[in-house]
N, C-alpha and C positions, 0 to 999 in steps of 0.2 A: 503494500499500499504505500502512495506516495507522502513524503514528509508533509508536504503542504494539506493533504485531505485529512490526516492525523491532527494536524494543528485546528483545521475548523472542526472535526469532530470532538476534541478534546476541549476546545475553549467555548463552542455554543453550550454545552451543557453546562459547564461550568459558570458561564454568564447568567443562565437561567436560576440559578441557586444562589448568587452573589448578593445575599441581602446582607448589607452593612459594608458593600464596596469589597474591592480586591483582598484587601487584608483579611477580611472576614472568610474566605475560600483560599488563604494560603496555603493550608494544610493539604488541600485536595490538590491545588495546582502542583506542590511540591511532590505529592504521591503520583500523581500523573506524570510528571515530568521525569523525576529522578527514579522511582521505583517500577512503574508500568513501562513507558516509552523508553527509558534508560537513555534520554538524550542528553544528560549530564549527570553529574556526580553532585552529592553535597556542597562540596566546597565551591564549584561554579555557580549552583544556584544560588547560594549565599552573597556570591560577589555579586551577580546580576540583582539580586534585590538589594544589596547597598546601593549599587549605582541607581537603580530605580527610586529609592528612596532619597538620594541627596540631590537627585536631577529636579528641578521646578516642575511641576505638573501633577497629574491624578496618579495614583497608586496601581492604576492598570498598566502603567509603563512596565512593570515587570514582565506582563504578556508580551508585549513588543519587542522587548530584549530578548526574551525566550525564543520569539518567531526568528528573530536577527540571527540568533545562535544556530538554530536548527537549520534554517534555510535561506539566510543571507536577507536581501531586499524584499523578495517577494513573502518569505516567512514572516517577516515583521509586518508588513500589509495585510496578510490573511490573518495571522494571530490576532491582531489589534482589531480587525473587522470582526472577527469572529466571538471577541469578547464584548465588543461594545454594542453592535447592533442588536442582537435578540435581546438584551437588559434594555435598551432604549424603547424598543417597541413595546416591550413587557411593561415598562414603566409609563409609557404613553397611554395604553390602554388600560391598565390598573389605576392611575391617576384619573380617568375619565369615571371610571367605575366607583371609585372612592368618592368623587364630587357628588356623583349622584345620590349615594348612600350614605353621606357622612353623618347624619343623625342616628344611623342604627345603632343600638346597643351591641349587637354581635359584632360587628365591623370593630368597634371601641374595644372590646375584648381581644379581639384578634390583634389589632395593633398593639396592646399592653402586652400579651403573650410573646410576640416577635421581638421585643426589647431583649430579654434575656438570652435568646437564641443567637441574636447578633453579638452580642457582647461576648458570649461563650465562643463563638465561631472566631472573634477577633483574639481572644486570650489563646486559644489553640493555634492560631497563627503565630504568635509571640512564642509559644513554646516550641513549635517547628522550627521557627528561625533560630531560636538559640540553641536547640539541639543540632541544626545543621552548621553553624557557625562557630560554636565554641567546642574547641577540640582539647584545650589545655587547661589546667588550672585555674590560671589568671583570668582568662576570658569568662570562664564560668563565675568566677567570684566576681567581677566587674558586673556582668549580666545580672547576677542574683542582688548585688547591692544597689544598683540602678533600679531594678523593679522594685526593691523595698522603699526606696526614696521616694520614688514617683506614687506609691501607693499609700504611704505611710504618711507623706509631708504636703504642704501645700506649694512646695516650690514648681517653678515653671520646669516642665521637663528638657527645656533647651539646655539649662544649667547642667542637668545630668548627663545629657548626651556630650556637652563640652568637657565635662571632668572626666568622664568615661574614656573619652579621645584622647585627653592629655594625659592620662594614665596610662594607656597603650602605646603612646609615643614615647614617653620616658622609659617604659618598660622595654620596648624594642631598641633604644638607643643604649639601654642600661646592658643589653645583652640577655634580658630576661625572656623567657619563651612565652609568647603572646599569641 
C-alpha cells in the first residue's frame, strides 16, 4: 500500500476523534506512527513533536512533519489535509446542530461529560511524549519536577519550560547525560 494512502487512512480517522485538538490524540498518533506503521522510532517522533511545539502555529503541525518525514512534500500536504478537513467538516455540521439544540438538557450533559474525556486524552499525550523523550535519569527528573510545578503552583508554564531548558543546557555543557 502506498505511503500516501497510509497517511490518509491513518490521519482521517484520527482527525474525527480529536476532541481537544491534536495533543489529545497524541498517544494514538504515536501508536500509529511508531508502533503500527513503523515510520519512525520514539526518538524521531519526540524530535518532530518538539519542532512542532516550538514552531508558531497549531498543534496539528506534528502531523504535517510526520507526513514530510514519511513522503516528502506530497506526504506533508496529504497528511495535513487528512487531519484538517474531516474535523473541519465535522465541526461545521456539529456547530450547526448544536446551535439549533443549544437549550436542550441532554446536550448540556453531553458537553459536560466530554470535558474530562478531553482532559484525560491530553494528559495521556503528555505521558506518551514523556516516555518517548525521556531516556535518562535527568530528563525524567526534569519532566517530573516541571509537571509538579505546573500542577501545584500558579506559576506561568513558560517559566517552567525556560528553567527546564536551562537545566538541560547546563547539564549538557557539564557532560551530564541528558
